[in-house]
Structures are given as structure tokens and as C-alpha cells.
C-alpha positions as CSV (number, residue, x, y, z in Angstrom):
1,M,178.6,49.3,100.8
2,S,180.5,46.2,99.8
3,A,181.1,45.2,96.2
4,Y,179.3,42.0,96.9
5,A,175.9,43.8,97.8
6,R,176.0,46.4,95.0
7,P,174.6,44.1,92.2
8,Y,171.6,43.1,94.3
9,L,170.7,46.8,95.0
10,L,170.7,47.6,91.3
11,V,168.4,44.7,90.6
12,L,166.0,45.9,93.3
13,L,165.9,49.5,92.0
14,T,165.2,48.2,88.5
15,V,162.3,46.2,89.7
16,L,160.8,49.1,91.7
17,L,161.1,51.6,88.9
18,S,159.4,49.3,86.5
19,S,156.4,48.9,88.8
20,P,153.1,50.5,87.4
21,A,152.3,51.9,90.8
22,L,155.4,54.2,90.8
23,G,156.1,54.5,87.1
24,Q,152.8,56.4,86.4
25,T,150.1,58.4,88.2
26,A,146.7,56.8,88.4
27,A,143.9,58.8,86.6
28,Q,141.8,60.9,89.0
29,P,138.0,60.6,88.6
30,A,136.1,63.8,87.5
31,P,134.6,65.5,90.5
32,S,130.8,65.4,90.8
33,V,128.8,68.7,90.8
34,I,125.2,69.8,90.8
35,G,124.1,72.7,88.7
36,S,121.3,75.3,88.5
37,R,120.0,77.4,85.6
38,A,120.2,81.2,85.6
39,E,116.6,82.3,85.3
40,I,114.9,85.6,84.4
41,M,112.6,86.5,87.3
42,T,110.5,89.5,88.3
43,W,112.7,91.2,90.9
44,S,112.5,94.2,93.2
45,D,114.4,95.9,95.9
46,P,112.6,95.0,99.1
47,L,111.8,97.7,101.7
48,E,110.9,96.2,105.0
49,A,108.7,97.8,107.7
50,L,106.3,96.9,110.5
51,G,102.6,97.9,110.1
52,T,99.3,97.8,112.0
53,L,96.0,96.8,110.5
54,R,92.9,99.0,110.6
55,A,89.4,98.3,109.4
56,D,88.3,100.0,106.2
57,E,85.6,101.6,108.3
58,S,85.3,101.3,112.1
59,V,83.0,102.8,114.7
60,T,82.0,102.3,118.3
61,L,78.3,102.9,118.6
62,S,76.9,104.7,121.7
63,A,73.7,106.3,122.9
64,T,72.8,110.0,122.8
65,V,70.0,109.7,125.3
66,T,69.4,108.2,128.7
67,D,67.0,105.3,128.7
68,I,66.5,101.5,129.0
69,V,67.4,99.0,126.3
70,A,64.2,97.5,125.0
71,E,65.5,95.3,122.1
72,I,68.9,93.9,120.9
73,N,68.7,92.7,117.3
74,F,72.1,91.1,116.8
75,E,74.4,88.4,118.1
76,D,78.1,88.6,118.8
77,G,80.1,88.7,115.5
78,D,77.0,89.1,113.3
79,Q,77.4,90.5,109.8
80,V,74.9,93.4,109.6
81,E,73.7,95.6,106.8
82,Q,73.7,99.4,106.6
83,G,70.6,100.9,108.2
84,Q,69.8,97.8,110.3
85,V,68.5,98.6,113.7
86,L,70.9,97.0,116.2
87,I,69.6,98.4,119.5
88,H,66.1,99.8,120.3
89,L,65.8,101.9,123.4
90,D,62.5,102.3,125.3
91,D,60.7,105.2,123.5
92,A,57.1,104.8,124.9
93,E,57.0,108.3,126.3
94,E,58.3,109.9,123.1
95,Q,55.8,107.9,121.0
96,A,53.0,109.3,123.2
97,Q,54.3,112.8,122.7
98,L,54.4,112.2,118.9
99,R,50.8,111.1,118.9
100,S,49.8,114.2,120.8
101,A,51.7,116.4,118.4
102,Q,50.1,114.7,115.4
103,A,46.7,115.2,116.9
104,I,47.3,118.9,117.4
105,S,48.5,119.1,113.8
106,D,45.4,117.4,112.6
107,E,43.2,119.8,114.7
108,R,44.9,122.9,113.3
109,R,44.8,121.5,109.8
110,N,41.0,121.1,110.1
111,T,40.6,124.5,111.6
112,L,42.6,126.0,108.8
113,G,40.5,124.2,106.2
114,R,37.2,125.6,107.7
115,T,38.6,129.1,108.0
116,T,39.8,128.9,104.4
117,Q,36.3,128.1,103.2
118,L,34.8,130.9,105.3
119,Q,37.3,133.4,104.0
120,E,36.5,132.4,100.4
121,R,32.9,133.5,101.1
122,N,34.2,136.6,102.9
123,L,32.9,135.3,106.2
124,A,36.2,135.2,108.0
125,A,39.0,137.7,108.4
126,R,42.2,137.4,106.4
127,A,44.2,137.8,109.6
128,D,42.5,134.8,111.2
129,L,43.4,132.7,108.2
130,E,47.1,133.7,108.4
131,D,47.1,133.0,112.2
132,F,45.8,129.4,111.7
133,Q,48.4,128.8,108.9
134,A,51.1,129.8,111.3
135,Q,49.7,127.6,114.1
136,L,49.6,124.6,111.7
137,R,53.2,125.2,110.7
138,Q,54.2,125.3,114.3
139,A,52.4,122.1,115.1
140,Q,54.0,120.4,112.1
141,A,57.4,121.6,113.3
142,N,56.8,120.2,116.8
143,T,55.9,116.9,115.2
144,Q,59.1,116.8,113.2
145,V,61.2,117.6,116.3
146,I,59.7,114.6,118.2
147,E,60.2,112.4,115.1
148,A,63.9,113.4,115.0
149,R,64.2,112.8,118.7
150,L,62.8,109.3,118.2
151,T,65.7,108.4,115.9
152,N,68.0,108.6,118.9
153,Y,66.2,105.7,120.4
154,Q,67.2,103.4,117.5
155,I,70.9,102.6,117.2
156,K,71.4,101.7,113.5
157,A,74.4,100.4,111.6
158,P,75.9,103.4,109.7
159,F,77.5,100.9,107.2
160,S,77.6,97.2,106.5
161,G,80.1,95.3,108.6
162,R,80.7,92.9,111.5
163,V,79.7,93.7,115.0
164,G,81.9,92.8,118.0
165,L,81.0,91.4,121.4
166,R,78.1,93.1,123.1
167,T,78.4,94.0,126.8
168,I,74.8,95.1,127.4
169,S,71.5,93.2,127.9
170,T,67.8,94.0,127.6
171,G,66.9,96.3,130.5
172,T,70.3,97.9,130.8
173,L,70.1,101.7,131.5
174,V,72.3,103.5,129.0
175,T,73.6,107.0,129.1
176,P,75.0,109.4,126.5
177,G,78.4,108.4,125.4
178,M,78.2,104.9,126.8
179,E,79.8,102.3,124.4
180,L,77.3,99.8,123.3
181,V,78.9,97.8,120.4
182,T,81.7,98.0,117.9
183,L,81.2,97.8,114.1
184,D,84.0,97.2,111.6
185,K,84.0,96.9,107.8
186,L,86.5,94.0,107.3
187,D,86.3,93.1,103.6
188,V,89.0,95.6,102.9
189,M,91.8,96.4,105.5
190,K,94.0,99.4,105.8
191,L,97.7,98.7,106.7
192,D,99.5,101.7,108.2
193,F,103.3,101.7,108.5
194,S,106.2,104.1,108.6
195,V,109.1,104.4,106.2
196,P,112.4,106.4,106.7
197,E,112.4,109.7,104.8
198,R,115.4,108.7,102.8
199,F,113.2,106.2,100.9
200,L,110.5,108.7,100.1
201,S,111.6,109.1,96.5
202,R,111.2,105.4,95.9
203,L,107.5,105.4,97.1
204,S,104.6,105.9,94.8
205,I,100.8,105.3,94.8
206,G,100.1,101.8,93.5
207,L,103.4,100.3,94.4
208,P,102.9,96.6,95.3
209,L,103.7,95.1,98.6
210,S,103.4,91.8,100.6
211,A,102.6,91.4,104.3
212,T,102.8,88.5,106.8
213,T,101.5,88.1,110.3
214,A,102.3,85.7,113.1
215,A,98.7,84.6,113.2
216,Y,99.0,83.1,109.7
217,P,102.8,82.4,109.3
218,D,102.4,80.4,106.1
219,D,100.3,83.0,104.2
220,I,101.3,86.1,102.3
221,F,98.8,88.9,101.9
222,S,99.3,91.2,98.9
223,G,98.2,94.8,98.4
224,D,99.2,98.2,97.0
225,I,100.1,101.5,98.5
226,A,97.0,103.7,98.6
227,S,98.3,106.9,100.1
228,I,101.5,108.5,101.4
229,G,101.5,111.0,104.3
230,T,102.0,114.7,103.5
231,R,104.4,115.3,106.5
232,I,107.7,113.9,107.8
233,D,107.7,113.2,111.5
234,P,110.4,115.5,112.9
235,I,111.3,113.1,115.7
236,S,111.4,109.7,113.9
237,R,112.3,111.2,110.5
238,S,109.8,108.9,108.8
239,V,106.7,109.2,106.6
240,N,103.4,107.4,107.2
241,V,102.2,105.2,104.4
242,R,98.8,103.4,104.0
243,A,98.2,100.3,102.0
244,V,95.0,98.5,101.2
245,L,94.7,94.7,101.5
246,E,91.8,92.6,100.3
247,N,90.3,90.5,103.1
248,P,87.4,88.5,101.6
249,D,87.6,85.7,104.1
250,M,87.7,88.1,107.1
251,R,90.8,86.5,108.6
252,L,92.7,89.8,109.1
253,R,91.5,91.8,112.1
254,P,92.1,95.4,113.2
255,G,95.1,95.9,115.4
256,M,97.2,93.0,113.9
257,L,100.9,93.6,113.6
258,M,102.2,92.8,110.1
259,E,105.7,92.6,108.6
260,V,105.6,94.6,105.4
261,V,107.8,94.2,102.3
262,V,107.4,96.9,99.7
263,Q,108.5,95.9,96.2
264,Q,110.6,98.8,94.8
265,R,112.0,99.1,91.3
266,V,110.1,96.1,89.9
267,R,112.0,94.7,87.0
268,D,113.1,91.5,85.2
269,A,116.4,90.2,86.4
270,I,118.8,87.2,85.9
271,V,118.7,85.3,89.2
272,L,121.0,82.6,90.7
273,P,121.0,80.7,94.0
274,E,123.5,82.4,96.4
275,A,125.2,79.0,96.8
276,A,126.7,79.5,93.3
277,L,128.7,82.5,94.3
278,E,132.5,82.3,95.1
279,P,133.4,85.5,96.9
280,S,137.0,86.7,96.6
281,G,137.6,90.0,98.4
282,D,135.2,92.4,96.7
283,Q,134.9,90.2,93.7
284,H,132.5,87.4,92.9
285,H,132.8,84.4,90.6
286,V,130.7,81.5,89.5
287,M,131.6,78.3,87.8
288,V,129.6,77.9,84.5
289,I,129.2,74.3,83.2
290,D,130.1,74.2,79.5
291,Q,128.2,71.3,78.0
292,S,129.2,71.9,74.3
293,G,131.8,69.1,74.4
294,P,131.6,65.4,75.0
295,T,132.3,65.9,78.7
296,P,131.0,68.9,80.8
297,R,133.8,71.4,81.6
298,L,134.0,74.3,84.0
299,E,134.5,77.9,83.1
300,R,135.2,80.5,85.8
301,H,133.2,83.7,85.2
302,S,133.5,87.0,87.1
303,V,130.1,88.4,87.9
304,V,128.6,91.7,89.1
305,I,125.8,91.1,91.6
306,G,122.8,93.2,92.5
307,E,120.3,92.7,95.3
308,R,120.0,89.5,97.4
309,R,116.9,88.0,98.9
310,Y,115.8,84.6,100.4
311,G,118.9,82.7,99.2
312,Q,118.9,84.2,95.7
313,V,121.1,86.9,94.1
314,E,120.6,89.2,91.2
315,I,123.3,88.9,88.5
316,L,123.9,92.2,86.6
317,E,126.9,91.0,84.5
318,G,128.8,87.8,83.8
319,V,126.0,85.2,83.3
320,E,123.3,84.9,80.7
321,A,119.8,83.5,81.2
322,G,119.9,79.8,80.7
323,D,123.5,79.3,81.8
324,L,124.2,76.3,84.0
325,V,126.3,77.1,87.1
326,V,127.6,74.9,89.9
327,V,125.8,75.2,93.2
328,H,127.2,72.1,94.9
329,G,130.7,70.8,94.6
330,L,132.5,74.1,94.4
331,Q,135.3,72.9,96.8
332,L,136.9,70.8,94.0
333,A,135.8,73.0,91.1
334,R,138.6,74.5,89.0
335,D,138.6,76.5,85.8
336,G,138.9,74.2,82.8
337,L,138.3,71.0,84.9
338,E,136.1,68.2,83.5
339,V,133.2,67.3,85.8
340,R,130.5,64.8,86.3
341,L,127.1,66.5,86.4
342,L,124.7,64.7,88.8
343,G,121.7,66.8,87.9
344,T,120.1,70.2,87.8
345,L,118.1,71.8,90.5
346,D,114.5,72.9,89.9
347,D,111.3,73.3,92.0
348,E,110.8,69.5,92.3
349,T,114.5,68.4,92.7
350,S,116.7,69.0,95.7
351,I,120.5,68.6,96.3
352,R,119.7,65.8,98.9
353,A,117.6,63.9,96.3
354,L,120.3,64.1,93.6
355,L,123.1,63.0,96.0
356,E,121.0,60.0,97.3
357,A,120.2,59.0,93.7
358,D,124.0,58.9,92.9
359,R,124.8,56.5,95.8
């Protein structure tokens, strides 16, 4: 470099070094974050299974005699009461036999009465009186047999419930064992499912559960465990469990497949959104927002987690109820960094809404 150009270079360096753009670093804005409060919630360890619904009581009514259907006293899907006559078979012949047996009973009763009066005046033998008494008892027994036989011609509801679709009509000839109509008690449903034997120690009578079905995907049906099987299946190594679900609106039907979640070890737990976790190997951390100073500042806490479910995680150690933690903006979050809090999530506020409000 020539001696002539050197003074000009020194002047240029002096001007550049005195420029604010190079002489100091521009202040960086505080990163924006969204927080969520650690809440105490009722928590449990879910045990999932598939179950099948059964009616509280269920029967397929059939005939025990061969005869023709005379009356049908229900319509498809009717709610019927216990003892209601649903189907009446033609019993004209049996009714005639009953009248004949009753007439014989009346005749022998009258004969016994006359003989009793004669025997009181010593005008009839004691043996004749005893014979007439035996004949009356025989006639009464024959009457009772016919009356009992007549009950087979009336198909009654053994309990209150809802009938299914009928497949017979008046005049149909029915035979013993022929299926006539189904009857189900649907106000309470039994839910049967199997649980692996390793979970047997966690089950108990009265344990709450929830169940869902594809027929009503937006509804959750609640119930309790009513009974636990006494045997372990040696092939599947599982135990049968039965729960009871209330069904006041009759929406649940026998045979439905349901997804069951048994709530084990019900307890109060500190819960955070899973989005707040920062995994690092087998460790987990969260960024707690300290609002004690003039500007919110981050503190990195190591936490011990428990069970997870539906985007939430149980916190065993490291966070207290009410602590505010970062759930959005963790990419720029650093321990001790000052941040700008855009808002706090709750049941009525979403991350999208808070971001749009900040634009």
C-alpha cells in the first residue's frame, strides 16, 4: 500500500468503527410464550378393554303346546308389564274340558253333602261317605290339572321390558320350542368384558368405569364394576368382569360392542398439558413462568411424571398446583430469559385465539 493511500484508509476505519450499527448490538425483543396453570384433577390409571352389552334380563318366549295363535296383544317394540298376556293360543277344547271337570266336581260335592247328612242320622254307611270324599278330591284335582294346562295357552311377560319384532300372525300354528318373541329389560344394561389376569389385583367391586360405542361416538356412558369372575381362563389368561350401566333412555341395546376404560387408583393429581414437557433422554423438564418481578422470567424445572392420557400428564414432583408453565414458545425458551406472556390457556381460550389476538 502506498504512503499516499494510507491516511484515507485510517479515516475510513474510524468512520466505520464509530457507526452505531457496528459499535453496539441491537436489543433483542423478549420471545412470546403462552402459559397454562398446573391444576389438581381427579386422576386414575386407565385400564382399557372391549366389552359386549347384555340386557339386565332377557328371554325368548316360546310355546309349550301345539296349537293356533288366537290373539296377539302387542306391537313391535312395545313396552310391556310383568304378567301381561302377550299371545293367546286357541284353548277352546281345554275350556270345554275344564267345564266338564267343574261339573263333575259340583256333582260329587252335592253327592258328598247328601251322604254327609244321611250319615249324621245313621242312614248311610261311613265307608260310603269316605268314598264320596275321595271322589270329590279326585274331581277337584282333575280340574286343577286342566286349569294348569290352560296357562300354557297364554304366553305372559315374565318381567317388565321391551318386546322385539314379532314373526308370527293370528292363525299361525305354533309348536313346542318355537320362538315367538323376544323380551328384554333395558333400563339397566350389563357390560361384560375381559381383563388380563395381571390386573386382577387392581380390580374391585364398585370401581368406576366409562364406556363408549360407535353408535353414539360423542357420548360417554358411566357405570361401576358389579362382579368379577371366579375363574381365570387358562387359554386367554384373563378374567371376566361385569359392569352395570344405567340406560334410562333405552339407547343402549344388547349385543353392542363398547370400548371400556376402567378408572384404577382414583386420586387427586397435579396435571399439565403434555405440550409443556421438554424430554431430554429419560429426564423431563418444564419452563415455569415466574411473575414475581416486573417482567415475566423463565425458570427451568426438572419434573417427575406419572401417567399420561388425552394430551395431559400427571406431575409427581417439580411443579406445584397453580404454577404457570410454558406450553407454546418452548423453541426460544431458556432458563432465566425474560419473556412476553401472550395469555393463559383455559377451557374457553385456545392457542390459536391468543396468537390471532396478538397480530
